[in-house]
C-alpha positions in Angstrom: 50.1 92.3 96.2 50.8 89.7 93.4 53.6 87.2 93.9 56.5 87.5 91.4 56.6 84.6 88.9 59.4 82.1 88.9 62.5 83.5 87.3 61.7 87.1 88.1 63.5 89.3 90.6 62.0 88.8 94.1 60.7 85.3 93.4 60.6 83.3 96.5 62.7 80.1 96.8 61.8 77.2 99.0 63.4 77.3 102.4 66.0 74.7 101.4 66.1 74.8 97.6 68.4 71.7 97.6 65.6 69.5 98.9 63.4 68.0 96.3 60.1 66.3 96.7 60.0 62.9 95.0 57.2 62.5 92.5 54.1 61.1 94.2 55.7 61.4 97.6 55.7 64.1 100.3 59.0 63.3 101.8 62.2 65.1 100.6 64.7 63.2 98.7 67.9 62.4 100.6 71.2 63.0 98.8 72.7 59.6 99.5 69.4 57.7 98.8 69.2 56.2 95.3 66.3 57.1 93.1 63.8 54.4 92.4 64.6 54.6 88.6 68.3 54.2 89.1 68.2 50.8 90.8 69.4 48.4 88.1 68.6 44.7 88.1 71.4 42.5 89.1 73.0 40.6 86.2 73.4 36.8 86.4 77.0 35.5 86.0 76.0 34.2 82.5 74.7 37.7 81.5 77.9 39.3 82.8 80.0 36.9 80.8 78.0 37.7 77.6 78.2 41.4 78.2 81.9 41.2 78.8 82.4 39.2 75.7 80.3 41.6 73.6 82.2 44.6 74.9 85.6 42.9 74.1 84.4 42.0 70.6 83.1 45.5 70.0 86.4 47.0 71.2 88.4 44.7 68.9 86.1 45.6 65.9 86.4 49.3 66.6 90.2 49.2 66.9 90.3 47.2 63.6 88.0 49.7 61.9 90.1 52.6 63.1 93.3 50.9 61.9 91.7 50.3 58.5 90.4 53.9 58.1 93.8 55.3 59.1 95.6 53.0 56.6 93.2 54.2 53.8 93.4 57.9 54.7 97.2 58.2 55.4 98.5 55.1 53.6 100.4 54.0 56.7 101.8 50.9 55.0 104.0 53.1 52.9 106.8 55.5 53.9 105.7 59.1 53.9 107.7 60.1 50.9 106.2 57.2 48.8 102.6 57.6 50.0 101.7 60.2 47.4 99.4 62.1 49.8 97.9 65.5 49.0 98.9 68.3 51.3 96.2 68.1 54.0 96.5 64.3 54.6 100.3 64.6 54.5 100.3 67.2 57.2 97.9 65.2 59.3 100.1 62.1 58.9 103.1 64.1 60.0 101.3 65.3 63.1 100.1 61.7 63.8 103.6 60.3 63.5 105.0 63.1 65.7 102.3 62.3 68.3 103.1 58.6 68.1 106.8 59.2 68.5 106.2 61.4 71.5 104.0 58.6 73.1 106.8 56.1 72.5 109.4 58.4 74.1 107.2 59.1 77.2 106.1 55.5 77.7 109.5 53.9 77.1 112.2 56.3 78.3 115.8 55.4 77.5 117.8 54.1 80.4 121.2 55.6 81.0 
């Protein structure tokens, strides 16, 4: 009697289908044991500083680029009534300003 192929009804599963055999090894992989490929080399303090600085610089540049793009698209330097935006960007700016107002209200509640 032929065995059903993988994916067909009646196909047999290994006894414990959660156990996996590591490539080139006959021992099952333990869940808490890291894979050989996932072990990263340890960074030197100098490399950590360089990486940290690169990330900070990249974040600053991305924030500046986002600000510039928003200024160009929604003309944020002008009041909404003087920005002369077409309908779609005007609606988007109104939604953006409403969202920002809500953020300000929730992060800085008025004290009684």
